[in-house]
Every structure is written in structure tokens, then in C-alpha cells.
C-alpha positions, -999 to +999 in steps of 0.1 A: -713+208+021-694+239+006-705+273+008-712+283-026-688+311-043-712+340-056-693+371-045-668+395-064-646+424-058-677+452-062-695+430-035-667+428-011-661+465-012-697+467-005-699+441+022-666+459+042-677+498+030-711+492+040-699+477+076-680+503+087-694+532+075-725+530+096-732+538+136-691+546+138-699+573+116-736+588+126-737+580+156-701+577+175-685+611+170-707+629+193-700+600+220-660+604+209-664+639+209-671+643+245-643+620+255-617+636+232-630+668+220-620+680+185-589+659+187-614+630+182-603+633+141-571+623+149-586+587+170-603+578+140-573+586+120-551+564+148-577+537+145-577+534+108-538+535+112-537+507+141-563+486+123-539+485+090-514+457+103-542+436+114-558+442+085-528+431+058-522+399+084-559+387+076-553+398+041-525+373+038-544+347+056-573+349+040-555+345+007-536+314+015-569+297+033-601+312+021-628+292+041-656+301+058-650+322+092-616+332+076-600+349+109-613+318+128-603+293+105-568+310+101-559+315+137-570+274+147-545+268+119-519+286+132-524+286+169-541+256+181-582+245+185-580+265+221-571+299+211-590+294+179-623+285+194-618+317+217-608+336+185-642+326+165-663+332+197-651+365+195-657+372+163-690+357+161-695+380+192-682+412+180-697+408+144-731+404+164-729+432+182-720+453+153-754+445+139-770+452+170-751+485+175-763+494+139-801+486+149-796+507+179-785+535+156-814+529+132-840+532+162-825+565+173-830+578+135-861+562+124-881+587+153-865+618+129-885+604+100-918+578+118-936+580+147-930+545+159-913+525+188-877+524+180-875+492+191-901+474+169-883+490+142-849+472+152-866+438+156-884+438+124-856+449+104-830+419+123-856+395+112-858+409+078-821+409+073-823+373+090-847+362+065-827+376+038-797+361+043-815+329+052-822+326+013-787+334+002-752+351+003-755+365-033-789+383-028-778+400+007-750+412-012-767+428-041-788+447-014-756+458+001-742+473-031-774+494-038-770+505+000-737+517+000-737+532-035-764+555-020-744+564+008-714+572-005-737+593-028-749+615+000-716+616+022-700+631-011-724+659-014-723+665+029-686+666+022-687+691-008-713+715+012-694+710+042-651+715+035-657+752+023-679+761+058-654+746+084-649+770+113-613+761+127-624+783+161-650+753+165-617+730+168-599+751+197-587+737+223-576+708+201-569+684+235-586+696+261-589+663+281-552+654+272-531+627+247-542+599+270-579+605+262-573+610+224-557+571+226-582+562+247-612+576+222-591+552+194-596+524+211-635+533+219-641+539+179-621+511+169-654+493+164-659+514+136-633+493+114-649+460+118-661+453+084-622+443+075-631+414+099-663+409+084-651+403+052-628+376+061-656+356+077-671+353+040-638+339+024-655+311+014-677+327-015-659+350-026-647+343-068-608+342-069-603+348-036-568+354-032-566+387-050-599+397-046-602+394-010-570+412-001-575+442-029-615+447-015-597+452+023-572+472+014-596+495-009-623+495+013-602+507+044-584+533+021-619+547+014-634+546+047-602+560+069-604+591+044-646+594+047-642+589+086-613+615+088-632+640+066-664+639+078-657+637+113-632+668+107-664+687+087-688+677+120-663+689+147-656+720+124-692+732+118-707+725+156-698+734+188-690+715+220-722+717+231-741+708+199-719+680+194-710+662+228-732+633+235-756+635+206-766+606+188-773+621+158-740+642+149-737+639+112-773+648+109-771+681+133-736+692+108-764+688+080-786+708+095-759+734+104-743+733+063-772+725+046-807+736+064-835+713+065-834+692+036-799+684+045-806+667+081-832+647+060-807+638+036-782+628+059-805+610+080-813+590+050-778+582+044-777+565+083-804+550+079-792+531+043-755+530+067-774+515+093-794+489+070-759+478+052-741+471+088-771+453+100-773+428+068-733+426+070-732+421+102-761+393+106-743+377+074-706+375+082-713+367+117-727+333+111-698+323+093-675+323+123-695+293+137-688+271+105-653+264+112-656+257+148-683+237+139-664+217+111-637+211+129-658+198+159-651+225+186-686+235+182-723+216+179-722+204+142-754+216+134-734+252+133-720+242+104-747+228+083-755+240+049-790+246+034-794+222+006-815+248-010-799+281-004-762+273+003-762+297+035-753+285+070-790+282+083-784+272+122-757+295+129-774+327+111-806+315+135-782+318+166-765+345+155-802+366+148-812+358+183-779+371+201-786+405+176-822+407+188-809+399+228-785+425+222-809+456+205-817+457+245-783+466+260-767+497+273-750+515+240-720+524+257-716+486+270-722+473+232-697+498+220-670+489+245-676+451+245-673+453+203-645+471+201-624+451+227-633+420+204-620+436+177-587+447+190-582+411+209-594+397+171-566+418+154-538+410+174-544+375+169-543+382+137-508+397+134-492+368+157-509+344+135-491+355+106-456+353+126-460+320+141-471+308+099-443+324+083-422+311+110-430+278+110-421+273+074-450+257+061-447+243+024-476+250+015-486+281+033-488+300-001-506+329+000-515+350-027-509+381-009-478+384+013-482+419+040-454+443+034-431+452+060-428+416+078-423+411+107-416+448+120-457+456+110-471+428+133-449+441+158-458+475+161-492+468+156-495+440+183-476+470+204-502+498+192-531+477+200-524+463+231-517+502+242-553+508+230-568+480+256-550+496+280-557+532+275-596+522+276-599+518+308-606+491+335-639+479+323-627+471+289-598+453+305-626+430+326-647+427+292-620+412+273-612+388+305-649+378+306-648+374+267-613+352+266-624+329+298-660+321+282-637+310+249-616+288+266-646+274+288-662+266+255-633+242+245-624+227+278-655+215+279-665+207+245-639+211+219-613+197+234-629+163+238-645+159+204-619+183+182-580+180+171-566+199+147-525+204+140-514+236+138-482+261+125-473+267+166-461+226+164-441+232+132-428+260+149-419+242+182-406+208+166-383+234+143-367+247+176-368+211+199-359+191+168-387+171+186-411+148+162-444+164+173-464+172+136-479+145+107-485+154+074-522+164+081-516+203+083-494+204+051-524+179+033-552+202+043-533+235+029-526+218-002-567+209-004-572+243+000-548+253-026-567+234-053-600+246-043-587+280-041-567+279-075-590+255-096-566+228-096-589+195-101-570+166-102-560+146-135-543+114-141-509+130-134-518+144-100-534+109-097-500+093-105-481+112-080-501+109-051-498+071-053-460+067-068-433+056-047-408+088-033-371+078-022-353+101+003-317+099+006-291+109+028-256+107+019-238+108-012-251+085-037-241+069-071-268+066-100-264+028-105-275+026-063-299+052-075-316+031-106-313-005-082-335+012-053-355+023-079-362-003-097-371-022-065-393+004-056-411+003-092-413-033-094-445-047-080-465-015-099-451-020-134-452-059-129-414-060-137-385-080-121-365-050-102-332-067-123-347-059-154-360-024-143-326-018-131-312-030-166-334-007-184-327+024-164-289+014-166-290+015-207-311+041-209-286+067-192-253+052-208-274+058-245-276+099-233-274+114-203-311+123-187-298+150-167-315+184-177-298+207-157-268+207-130-292+198-100-322+172-122-327+145-138-356+125-157-349+092-166-375+075-183-378+042-202-405+018-219-410-016-201-430-045-217-469-046-215-499-028-218-517+002-201-489+007-177-473+036-161-455+048-130-433+078-118-411+079-090-396+106-072-362+108-056-340+134-033-307+136-024-292+166-005-256+158-007-263+150-045-262+117-066-233+112-089-243+109-129-209+118-146-181+139-142-203+168-161-234+160-134-220+151-101-243+167-082-275+162-090-305+167-064-338+162-080-343+127-099-380+118-119-379+082-132-407+079-155-418+042-168-445+032-191-459+010-218-458+017-255-495+023-258-487+053-230-468+070-249-492+097-251-492+100-212-455+097-209-451+129-229-479+147-209-463+135-178-427+146-189-439+182-204-456+188-167-424+176-147-405+200-169-428+231-163-427+219-128-391+223-126-384+251-143-405+274-117-385+298-098-373+288-064-381+249-072-348+238-064-346+255-025-382+246-018-373+209-031-343+211-009-362+227+021-392+202+020-393+182+054-404+148+040-415+124+015-448+140+012-437+172+013-418+164-017-449+153-031-469+181-026-442+201-044-449+187-073-487+180-073-488+221-065-461+229-085-474+257-117-480+240-150-508+239-177-540+211-170 
């Protein structure tokens, strides 16, 4: 059962933005300042810049394959089920950790507002958001929009008062612990940009995902990077090192210094809103990372189950809620490092996956959004992110190794025995080695994803193309030989002798040429009988010889039908005419790997329906 498409651009922006502006802003700056000094401003900006290649790669893949667990689904189709299982579990773990991180932040701020055990508050809100997400994604997203708009408004007031109050002496010395600490801290705070990963996980529930998700991601990253940099700048410049280092309420402390008690209360409320948005978004999206694993039989099928009434992945939400509840009791530093490392690893896999998908030359990999500066942006992103992992320290490397090992073990002992999935890396290896390693399974799956993404519901023309014969010739061919073989291929479906069909096609060509361009011909004839219509596709890379004026025809579409099918005959002619006029059609036709690829070109061609 598919998830329901209920989310628009505002929902996408709110989920991503709300997921990022939370603990990464209201708790981390104090801890990060103790590691890098005032240069923590650069660490946040650097983390945002290094998040860009992975974000753009995720946006491209998600616009091509908008399915639940977007990054996990795309990585499985790119690098295979083993790496995909690791990626899916990493995403699930990271998003759940970010929610737990937010709930811990909520606990830290709750003592400023109410006198209740903070752990009780964390558990109550975790259960509340779990229930809300079980009831529906749109309901959870609406709450998210309200929280985010309120949060952005309060932060705007903080910056309005704070920028004029900046004291540059508090920013000196700027790099007291050296440049290495700046890069290491950038890896430490990378968890702040988890929201980009979260929205990819919701792809299947977004309206017009091909355009909405990339735009939402780009707007969110730009807005959040600017807010992080300016807010951390103001906070570092109005508080002394002693006041800022290791405090768990840095922005509220800054607001107290700038605006007094009312400012501290306002920013504490903003922090609570931020934690609520992140906890809600984390539970909402992390559960979706298990859905593609379950659908591909790499994880127990129950976790892909969709509630028949509410349209939500109920089992995946329950196990995610359990993980978040357990994580609330972990040490904060371990939680941050684990989540950051997992996000960095996922971003690296996203960059590698885009390179594989593009270089595999998959015909039906058709993203609406293309990552700019390919492949240099991805290569630089991979190098920069690996550098962040190394600079973050040995403990981070050990966490990464343990998580990767756990993912491979899950695949080895469960997924490997149950799930097989053709993937783009096989197509890339096939093109290099010239060995047959693939079938049409991945291309067929991508074709159906495009249909669902673009709302291309099957009509009679599609059904005709799906069952029509396809001829793919090598070596130059005369049109008479083409018609002879076309007659043989169509004889059974049309219930006509092949010789008669050959004569009809040859007579039609003699009366007037059916060549409509130097490389395309559409022979069409009327056959005896009733309620009869058929189509044939033919390609010859070396060219069909039709006449001296058309010696090099590459694509031929043969239409044959009875008189009572005249209307559909005209509809088919119009459809083919529109398809072959699409930019790049001839290039794709000649590059298509085989008969099914030729059929897909027609099925996915742009035409009025």
C-alpha cells in the first residue's frame, strides 16, 4: 500500500528547517565553543558548505525516485542491497538520535520554565509525537508549520536586537585552539544539518516531489545556514568565554545579556518550539527509512506495513519511538558524535550514488533536478566529508565502524537470504567489461516510478506499446526487408497473412513516402477486419534505406488497423509525432541498450494524454 501524497512546499520547508534549527542551535554552540573558540562561527558555516554537495545529490536522486526513505531507496538502486541496508539503518539511527537529542534539549530548557523532572517531559513528548505521527503525516506537518513560523519570528527578534550589540573583543583570539579544532568542530556540529536527510525520507508523501523537494531543500539549507551563522556570531560576540563554554542554554544566555529577562524567556520558548519541531520531524521521518528496506525484503516485512486508515507506517513508527525513548538516557556527547558521523557517512554515500547513477547511463534515470557542477561538486564533497570524519577523532571513527559493521551484519544474516535488487553499479560494470550482468528490472522499476511521479496514468496507447513487437537490427537494411519482417511480426496479432501485410506496407510506401524526417518513418496501413489495431517499433543504428532522399532512417513506427479503429489510429499517429519531436529523442533512441529500452522511450515520451 503506497503512502498518501499530502505534503506541499511549505510542509517540506517546515519539516527540514524545523529539524535543523533545534539542539544544533540552542544547545551545541556552547559545547562547540569550548572546542573551537569564537571560530565556532566558521565551523557552523563550513558544516553548511560541506552539507551542500550531499544535499544537492540527495535532491537529484529524490527528484528521480521520490519514494519513502528517499536516500536509502536511492542508494539501494545505485550501490546495491548490501550498501543500501547499511545506509537505511544509518539514516534510521541518525534521525532517531536527532530526535532524542532534541528531547534532551527540551529537558534542559524545561527546568527554566517548570519544576518537573526533565526526563519525564522528554518521555511524555516522545509518546505524544509518536501518537501524532501514527494519526497521519499531514497532521504532524501542520503542527510543524506552526512551530517553525513561531520559531523563525522569535529568532528574527533576537538578531534584530543582537547584531547592534556585537562586541568584537569577545571574538579575540578567534582561533585559540588552531585550525584543526575548527574542522573537527565542523564535523561535531554536522548533526545540525540533519533536516536535509529527513525530508528525503518523506519523498513519497510530497505532492509534485520532482520540483517541491529540491526547492524545499535548497531554501531550507540557505535559510538555516544564514540563521546559524548570524545567531552563533551574535551569541559568541555578546558572551565571554567563561559564560559561553559548555553551557547548555547558550542562545538564552545571550538573550539575557542583550534583552534582559524577557528576552531569555522568549528565546527559551523558541528553544522549546525548536526541540518540539525536531523531535516531531525526527520520529516522522526516521521511520520512513525502514520502509524501503522492508519493501525490498532486506528487513522484516512488518516494518513496511501501512495503516489502512491513517496511511502511516505504524510498525516502523513504533520501533523508532522505542529507540528514541531509549536514547534519551544516553550521554549527550556520545549522542551528538554518533548522529554527526552517521549523517556525514550518509552524505558521502549520496555523492557516490549520484556518480554511479549518472555514469551507468540508465535510460530511465530522469531526475527533474540535476545537481550542478557534476562531478566536481560530488568529488570535493566526498573529500571534505572524509576529512571531517578524520578530524573529529578516533572515537568518531570507532562509532562509524561499529554502525557500518552492524548494517552489513544485518544484510548478511537477513537481507542477503531474502532480497535481491538489480542496481546501477551492475550497469556501470557491465558497460566497462562488456559482460551481461543485468536484465531490464531496474529500468522497468524506474519507468513505473516516473509514471507515478509525473501522474502518467496508462491509456490505450500505452497498453498497445507495452505488448507491441520490437525489432532491433544490426547492419544496413532495405525498407522491403524491414516490411517483410514487420509483416511476420504483426501477422498473428492482426490475424492477417504476413505476405498480405508486406504487400500493403510496400504499396503504401510507393504511393507516398512515410518518412517524416531524415531519420524517422511512420508507415501506416488499413487492414481488413474489425476492432483490430497493432503497432511495431523498429531500430537500425546503421540505417534503413527508404530512398535516395531518405537513405539513413534510424527509427520506424509501423501502425496497422482496421477501418473502425480510424480514430485511435489518428491518436497513435499524433502521440508518436509528439514523442519523436522531443529534444534528444534520436540520441536516446540510438543509445538505448535493447528492445525494452526502446519500448520505454516511447512509453515515457512527452505527449498529450
